[in-house]
C-alpha atoms as a printed R data frame, in Angstrom:
    type eleno elety resid chain resno       x       y       z
1   ATOM     1    CA   MET     A     1 107.906 114.745  99.001
2   ATOM     2    CA   GLY     A     2 108.355 117.953  97.044
3   ATOM     3    CA   ASN     A     3 108.324 121.668  97.762
4   ATOM     4    CA   TYR     A     4 104.833 122.439  96.418
5   ATOM     5    CA   VAL     A     5 102.214 121.696  99.081
6   ATOM     6    CA   TYR     A     6  98.568 120.930  98.279
7   ATOM     7    CA   LYS     A     7  95.694 121.951 100.513
8   ATOM     8    CA   VAL     A     8  93.934 118.892 101.936
9   ATOM     9    CA   GLY     A     9  90.728 118.532 103.898
10  ATOM    10    CA   LYS     A    10  89.396 115.843 106.167
11  ATOM    11    CA   LYS     A    11  86.085 115.103 107.758
12  ATOM    12    CA   GLY     A    12  84.474 112.336 109.711
13  ATOM    13    CA   LYS     A    13  83.851 111.154 113.218
14  ATOM    14    CA   TYR     A    14  87.450 110.153 113.961
15  ATOM    15    CA   SER     A    15  89.315 112.550 111.659
16  ATOM    16    CA   ASP     A    16  91.077 114.147 114.643
17  ATOM    17    CA   LYS     A    17  93.367 111.079 114.751
18  ATOM    18    CA   LEU     A    18  94.269 111.338 111.056
19  ATOM    19    CA   ARG     A    19  97.041 113.504 109.610
20  ATOM    20    CA   ILE     A    20  97.192 114.064 105.859
21  ATOM    21    CA   TYR     A    21  99.820 115.903 103.815
22  ATOM    22    CA   ALA     A    22 100.106 116.154 100.022
23  ATOM    23    CA   HIS     A    23 103.038 117.461  97.988
24  ATOM    24    CA   LEU     A    24 104.001 117.611  94.347
25  ATOM    25    CA   THR     A    25 106.351 114.692  93.686
26  ATOM    26    CA   PRO     A    26 109.960 115.966  93.302
27  ATOM    27    CA   THR     A    27 109.959 115.034  89.582
28  ATOM    28    CA   ASN     A    28 107.711 118.124  89.139
29  ATOM    29    CA   LYS     A    29 105.615 116.381  86.491
30  ATOM    30    CA   VAL     A    30 102.010 117.538  86.371
31  ATOM    31    CA   GLY     A    31  99.673 115.028  88.004
32  ATOM    32    CA   GLN     A    32 102.370 113.317  90.061
33  ATOM    33    CA   TYR     A    33 102.050 113.881  93.777
34  ATOM    34    CA   THR     A    34 102.783 112.138  97.051
35  ATOM    35    CA   ILE     A    35 100.408 111.831  99.994
36  ATOM    36    CA   LEU     A    36 101.491 111.095 103.542
37  ATOM    37    CA   ALA     A    37  98.596 109.746 105.622
38  ATOM    38    CA   ILE     A    38  99.157 109.001 109.308
39  ATOM    39    CA   ASN     A    39  96.555 107.212 111.433
40  ATOM    40    CA   LEU     A    40  97.248 107.822 115.123
41  ATOM    41    CA   ASP     A    41  94.255 105.787 116.284
42  ATOM    42    CA   HIS     A    42  95.274 102.433 117.738
43  ATOM    43    CA   ARG     A    43  91.907 100.748 117.037
44  ATOM    44    CA   LYS     A    44  90.116 102.214 114.044
45  ATOM    45    CA   ARG     A    45  90.961 102.126 110.368
46  ATOM    46    CA   ALA     A    46  90.423 105.251 108.303
47  ATOM    47    CA   ILE     A    47  89.207 105.481 104.725
48  ATOM    48    CA   LEU     A    48  91.039 108.000 102.600
49  ATOM    49    CA   ALA     A    49  88.805 109.051  99.698
50  ATOM    50    CA   ILE     A    50  90.571 110.831  96.861
51  ATOM    51    CA   PRO     A    51  88.116 111.671  94.056
52  ATOM    52    CA   GLU     A    52  90.916 113.018  91.860
53  ATOM    53    CA   LEU     A    53  92.582 109.602  91.547
54  ATOM    54    CA   ASN     A    54  90.411 108.555  88.599
55  ATOM    55    CA   GLU     A    55  92.509 106.038  86.682
56  ATOM    56    CA   ASN     A    56  95.896 107.131  87.988
57  ATOM    57    CA   THR     A    57  98.357 104.463  89.023
58  ATOM    58    CA   LEU     A    58  99.901 104.588  92.438
59  ATOM    59    CA   LYS     A    59 102.297 102.935  94.828
60  ATOM    60    CA   ILE     A    60 101.358 102.539  98.468
61  ATOM    61    CA   TYR     A    61 103.982 102.091 101.164
62  ATOM    62    CA   SER     A    62 102.156 101.356 104.418
63  ATOM    63    CA   ILE     A    63 104.269 101.103 107.547
64  ATOM    64    CA   SER     A    64 102.385  99.750 110.561
65  ATOM    65    CA   THR     A    65 102.718  97.974 113.880
66  ATOM    66    CA   ASP     A    66 100.509  95.916 116.168
67  ATOM    67    CA   ASP     A    67 101.910  97.604 119.257
68  ATOM    68    CA   ILE     A    68 103.413 101.086 119.301
69  ATOM    69    CA   LEU     A    69 105.855  99.943 122.010
70  ATOM    70    CA   GLY     A    70 106.531  96.578 120.353
71  ATOM    71    CA   ASP     A    71 109.449  95.457 118.251
72  ATOM    72    CA   LYS     A    72 107.580  94.449 115.069
73  ATOM    73    CA   ILE     A    73 107.162  96.731 112.065
74  ATOM    74    CA   PHE     A    74 105.317  95.839 108.866
75  ATOM    75    CA   LEU     A    75 105.629  97.158 105.324
76  ATOM    76    CA   ASN     A    76 102.379  96.516 103.438
77  ATOM    77    CA   ASN     A    77 101.433  93.876 106.031
78  ATOM    78    CA   LYS     A    78 104.725  91.960 105.688
79  ATOM    79    CA   LYS     A    79 107.108  91.850 108.647
80  ATOM    80    CA   LEU     A    80 110.007  94.184 108.043
81  ATOM    81    CA   THR     A    81 113.527  93.248 109.114
82  ATOM    82    CA   VAL     A    82 116.979  94.655 108.474
83  ATOM    83    CA   ASN     A    83 117.644  91.744 106.125
84  ATOM    84    CA   ASN     A    84 114.535  92.045 103.956
85  ATOM    85    CA   PHE     A    85 114.010  95.826 103.719
86  ATOM    86    CA   ASN     A    86 115.359  96.251 100.170
87  ATOM    87    CA   GLU     A    87 113.500  93.194  98.915
88  ATOM    88    CA   LEU     A    88 110.158  94.339 100.367
89  ATOM    89    CA   PHE     A    89 110.637  97.969  99.363
90  ATOM    90    CA   ASN     A    90 111.488  97.060  95.753
91  ATOM    91    CA   SER     A    91 108.598  94.580  95.524
92  ATOM    92    CA   VAL     A    92 105.954  97.326  95.830
93  ATOM    93    CA   ASN     A    93 104.326  97.600  92.412
94  ATOM    94    CA   PHE     A    94 102.136 100.221  90.817
95  ATOM    95    CA   THR     A    95  98.435  99.541  91.226
96  ATOM    96    CA   THR     A    96  95.095 101.069  90.337
97  ATOM    97    CA   LEU     A    97  92.073 101.221  92.629
98  ATOM    98    CA   GLU     A    98  88.565  99.999  91.873
99  ATOM    99    CA   LYS     A    99  87.228 102.799  94.059
100 ATOM   100    CA   ASN     A   100  89.047 106.024  94.801
101 ATOM   101    CA   GLU     A   101  89.528 104.952  98.412
102 ATOM   102    CA   ILE     A   102  92.517 103.749 100.385
103 ATOM   103    CA   THR     A   103  92.249 102.035 103.771
104 ATOM   104    CA   ILE     A   104  94.640 103.448 106.362
105 ATOM   105    CA   ASN     A   105  95.278 100.884 109.100
106 ATOM   106    CA   PRO     A   106  95.506 101.795 112.803
107 ATOM   107    CA   LEU     A   107  98.915 102.973 114.026
108 ATOM   108    CA   SER     A   108 100.304 103.393 110.536
109 ATOM   109    CA   TYR     A   109 101.860 105.922 108.270
110 ATOM   110    CA   ASN     A   110 101.428 105.613 104.538
111 ATOM   111    CA   PHE     A   111 103.220 107.125 101.588
112 ATOM   112    CA   ILE     A   112 101.031 107.111  98.498
113 ATOM   113    CA   SER     A   113 102.810 107.995  95.283
114 ATOM   114    CA   VAL     A   114 100.330 108.948  92.549
115 ATOM   115    CA   HIS     A   115 101.322 108.920  88.846
């Protein structure tokens, strides 16, 4: 995440459990930014609506767990281990969204790189 910080807003019934940060991506190219979205709720998913996405491509790295005290961690819903980290990390491809919404799973933090 870069040095330039964007102002973000949130609203909704359970928004108190959601943390959102947005920064200009370190490449400093206009229109490229990174969002960090953290869902602290252990039961409810959150919907992150970003009207500015339009037709931008993005990469989503979602790190989650079933149990905050457990020993399992998932990257984009695939179990993450010491042996498969590089493989899973490098397999994340650019995507576009049909709607300008991203689902943030319970007990997860998500890096969203927008290009």
